[in-house]
C-alpha positions as CSV (number, residue, x, y, z in Angstrom):
1,M,83.9,-134.6,-45.6
2,T,80.8,-135.6,-47.4
3,I,78.6,-133.0,-49.2
4,K,75.0,-133.5,-48.8
5,T,72.6,-132.6,-51.6
6,Y,69.1,-132.0,-51.3
7,T,66.5,-131.9,-53.6
8,A,62.8,-130.9,-54.3
9,E,61.8,-134.3,-53.9
10,S,63.3,-135.4,-50.7
11,D,61.7,-132.6,-49.0
12,R,58.4,-133.3,-50.0
13,P,56.2,-135.9,-47.8
14,K,55.4,-139.1,-49.7
15,L,51.8,-139.1,-51.0
16,T,49.2,-141.8,-49.4
17,P,48.6,-144.5,-51.8
18,Y,45.2,-143.8,-53.6
19,A,43.9,-147.4,-52.8
20,K,44.6,-146.9,-49.0
21,L,43.2,-143.4,-49.2
22,L,40.0,-145.0,-50.7
23,K,40.0,-147.5,-47.8
24,M,40.4,-145.0,-45.3
25,G,36.9,-143.6,-45.6
26,K,35.5,-140.2,-45.2
27,E,35.7,-140.1,-41.2
28,K,39.3,-140.9,-41.4
29,A,39.9,-138.2,-43.6
30,T,38.0,-135.8,-42.2
31,E,39.7,-136.4,-38.8
32,L,43.0,-135.6,-40.4
33,L,41.7,-132.2,-41.8
34,A,40.5,-131.4,-38.1
35,P,43.2,-129.5,-36.9
36,A,43.4,-127.4,-40.0
37,R,40.1,-126.9,-40.5
38,A,39.7,-125.6,-36.8
39,S,42.9,-123.1,-37.3
40,E,40.9,-121.7,-40.3
41,Q,37.8,-121.2,-38.4
42,K,39.9,-119.4,-35.5
43,H,41.7,-117.1,-37.8
44,K,38.1,-116.5,-39.6
45,A,36.9,-115.5,-36.3
46,H,39.7,-113.0,-35.5
47,H,39.3,-111.7,-39.2
48,E,35.8,-110.8,-37.9
49,I,37.1,-109.2,-34.7
50,S,39.1,-106.8,-36.7
51,K,36.5,-105.8,-38.9
52,L,34.3,-105.1,-36.0
53,D,37.3,-103.1,-34.4
54,V,37.2,-100.9,-37.8
55,T,33.5,-100.4,-37.7
56,I,33.7,-99.4,-34.1
57,V,36.3,-96.6,-34.7
58,E,34.0,-95.7,-37.8
59,L,30.8,-95.5,-35.8
60,E,32.5,-93.6,-32.7
61,T,33.7,-90.8,-35.4
62,K,30.2,-90.8,-37.1
63,I,29.1,-90.1,-33.6
64,T,31.1,-87.0,-32.9
65,E,30.6,-85.7,-36.0
66,A,26.6,-86.3,-35.5
67,A,27.0,-84.4,-32.3
68,S,29.1,-81.2,-33.6
69,E,26.3,-80.7,-36.6
70,Y,24.0,-77.9,-36.2
71,P,21.1,-78.5,-36.0
72,I,21.8,-81.7,-34.2
73,N,20.4,-84.6,-36.1
74,F,19.1,-86.6,-33.0
75,D,17.8,-89.6,-35.1
76,K,21.0,-89.8,-36.5
77,L,23.1,-89.5,-33.3
78,I,20.8,-92.2,-31.9
79,K,21.0,-94.6,-34.9
80,T,24.8,-94.6,-34.9
81,Q,24.8,-95.0,-31.0
82,D,22.8,-98.1,-31.3
83,E,24.7,-99.4,-34.4
84,L,28.0,-98.6,-32.1
85,A,26.5,-100.4,-29.3
86,L,25.4,-103.5,-31.4
87,A,28.8,-103.6,-32.9
88,A,30.6,-103.3,-29.7
89,R,28.1,-106.5,-28.6
90,R,28.9,-108.6,-31.5
91,K,32.8,-108.1,-30.8
92,K,32.6,-109.2,-27.4
93,Q,30.3,-111.9,-28.4
94,F,32.9,-113.1,-30.9
95,E,35.9,-112.8,-28.2
96,T,33.9,-115.4,-25.9
97,I,33.1,-117.7,-28.5
98,V,36.8,-117.9,-29.6
99,A,37.9,-118.1,-26.2
100,E,35.4,-121.0,-25.6
101,M,35.8,-122.9,-28.6
102,F,39.8,-122.4,-29.2
103,P,41.4,-122.7,-25.8
């Protein structure tokens, strides 16, 4: 029975020689980064959708509060409804974009 030992160096990927990197050019380097960048942008879009979810809940709460005031401030109520509609539309647009760009 042999005991295998692992070191940190054996687990890390080998580095590409610098001269080879220079010869690769920017196009090849960009090509290698493409999957990571696509994933980064997808996560960024999902983060924006999450922020819009929070905004929508906050605006719904503001609408309820504005509707229960006496006297009712109709301008405030209408403005908040407009903001809610915009946030909901932006969320739907983000979801459509993510579905189309990151199938």
